[in-house]
C-alpha positions in Angstrom: 0.0 0.0 0.0 2.7 2.5 1.0 4.6 1.7 -2.2 1.6 2.6 -4.3 1.2 5.9 -2.4 4.9 6.8 -2.8 4.7 6.0 -6.5 1.6 8.1 -6.9 3.3 11.2 -5.4 6.4 10.6 -7.4 4.3 10.2 -10.6 2.3 13.4 -9.7 5.5 15.4 -9.3 6.8 14.3 -12.7 3.5 15.2 -14.4 3.3 18.7 -12.9 7.0 19.6 -13.4 7.9 21.6 -16.4 10.0 19.7 -18.9 12.6 21.5 -21.1 11.6 20.8 -24.7 14.4 22.8 -26.2 17.4 24.8 -25.0 19.0 27.7 -26.9 22.3 29.5 -26.4 23.1 33.0 -27.8 25.3 33.3 -30.9 27.3 36.3 -29.6 28.9 37.0 -33.0 25.4 37.6 -34.4 24.0 39.4 -31.4 24.3 42.9 -30.0 23.3 45.0 -26.9 23.5 48.7 -27.7 22.5 51.8 -25.8 22.2 55.6 -26.2 21.8 58.4 -23.8 21.5 62.2 -24.4 24.2 64.4 -23.0 23.6 68.1 -22.4 20.3 67.8 -24.4 22.3 68.1 -27.6 24.7 65.2 -28.0 23.6 61.5 -28.2 26.3 59.2 -26.8 26.1 55.6 -28.2 27.7 52.5 -26.8 27.5 48.8 -26.6 28.6 45.9 -24.5 31.1 43.5 -26.2 30.8 40.6 -23.8 27.5 38.9 -22.8 25.9 35.6 -22.6 22.3 34.5 -22.7 20.2 31.3 -22.7 16.7 30.6 -23.6 14.6 27.5 -22.8 11.3 26.4 -24.1 9.3 24.3 -21.6 6.4 22.0 -22.2 3.6 21.5 -19.7 -0.1 22.1 -20.2 1.0 25.1 -22.2 4.3 26.1 -23.9 6.4 28.7 -22.2 9.8 30.3 -22.5 12.4 31.8 -20.2 15.4 34.0 -21.1 18.3 34.8 -18.9 21.2 37.1 -19.8 24.4 38.3 -18.2 26.4 41.3 -19.4 30.0 41.8 -18.4 30.0 45.5 -17.4 33.7 45.8 -18.0 33.0 45.3 -21.7 31.2 48.6 -22.1 32.5 50.8 -24.9 31.3 54.2 -26.2 34.2 54.9 -28.6 36.0 57.1 -26.1 38.5 55.3 -23.8 38.6 58.1 -21.2 34.8 58.2 -21.0 34.7 54.4 -20.8 37.1 54.3 -17.9 35.1 57.0 -16.0 31.8 55.0 -16.6 33.5 51.8 -15.2 34.9 53.6 -12.1 33.6 53.3 -8.6 31.6 56.6 -8.8 29.6 55.3 -11.8 29.0 51.7 -12.7 31.6 50.4 -10.2 32.6 47.3 -12.2 34.8 46.0 -9.4 31.9 45.7 -7.0 29.2 45.1 -9.6 30.8 43.2 -12.5 27.6 42.1 -14.2 24.2 43.3 -15.4 21.6 40.5 -15.2 18.2 40.0 -16.8 15.7 37.2 -16.1 12.4 37.0 -18.0 9.2 36.5 -16.1 6.7 36.5 -18.9 6.0 36.8 -22.6 2.9 38.4 -24.0 1.8 39.3 -27.5 0.6 42.9 -27.8 -0.5 44.6 -30.9 1.7 42.4 -33.2 4.8 42.7 -30.9 6.2 40.4 -28.3 6.4 42.0 -24.9 9.1 40.4 -22.8 8.8 41.2 -19.1 11.5 40.5 -16.6 13.8 41.7 -13.9 16.9 43.8 -14.8 19.6 44.1 -12.2 22.2 46.9 -12.5 24.6 47.9 -9.7 22.7 45.7 -7.2 19.3 47.4 -7.9 16.6 45.3 -9.5 13.6 46.7 -11.4 10.9 45.3 -13.7 11.3 46.1 -17.3 9.3 45.5 -20.5 11.2 44.9 -23.7 9.0 45.3 -26.9 10.4 43.0 -29.5 9.7 41.0 -32.6 10.6 37.3 -32.8 11.9 36.1 -36.1 12.1 32.3 -36.4 14.9 30.9 -38.5 16.1 27.4 -39.2 17.4 25.9 -35.9 17.4 29.4 -34.3 15.3 32.5 -33.5 16.2 36.2 -33.6 14.8 38.5 -31.0 14.9 42.2 -32.0 13.8 44.6 -29.3 14.1 47.8 -27.3 13.3 49.3 -24.0 13.9 52.5 -22.0 15.4 52.4 -18.5 15.9 55.2 -16.1 19.3 55.8 -14.6 17.7 57.0 -11.4 16.1 53.6 -10.9 19.5 51.9 -10.7 21.4 54.5 -8.6 23.4 55.6 -11.7 24.2 59.0 -10.3 27.0 60.8 -12.2 27.7 63.4 -9.5 28.2 67.0 -10.7 27.6 65.8 -14.3 24.3 64.2 -13.4 22.1 67.1 -14.5 23.8 67.2 -17.9 23.0 63.5 -18.7 19.4 62.4 -19.5 17.8 60.0 -17.0 16.5 57.9 -19.9 18.8 55.3 -21.5 17.5 53.7 -24.7 18.5 50.1 -25.0 18.5 48.1 -28.3 18.8 44.4 -28.5 19.4 41.9 -31.3 19.8 38.4 -30.0 20.2 35.3 -32.1 19.5 32.1 -30.2 20.7 28.8 -31.6 19.5 25.4 -30.6 21.8 23.8 -28.0 
């Protein structure tokens, strides 16, 4: 009798657990994470992160669902100006020694007006906030491309630039193009 009861609970756990149907890894050479911010209301500073990783998983259960996680190496930031890059990486700004990574973990995907809305938690400099990335998914053979953008606020992530703070827009536009290939 006890054996049947134990097998029942084990079987129930297996049935209700999400099973990974397909895993994907990012193709970094085909992907990019770019940003732009306005400086002094006149100049737009553009930059990108050269080193990042991301994974996606498609799960099967009663419905199909996806998750995406990404890690950006903050030290890889570049704006085309070495002096500015070193200042941005310093303790007073992004503080790459204390906070070497930016992290994102999706929490939901929703189709809205022909676009895919990816919702998740973004962590920068130890501060986590909910973000929405509006994107388009483009399926390709053995891969998919996610092209999207979002706007984050520096003030939400304690990105205070001291005396220069008033000259730099609070809004940072972020542009993503991620190619995920089957693992």
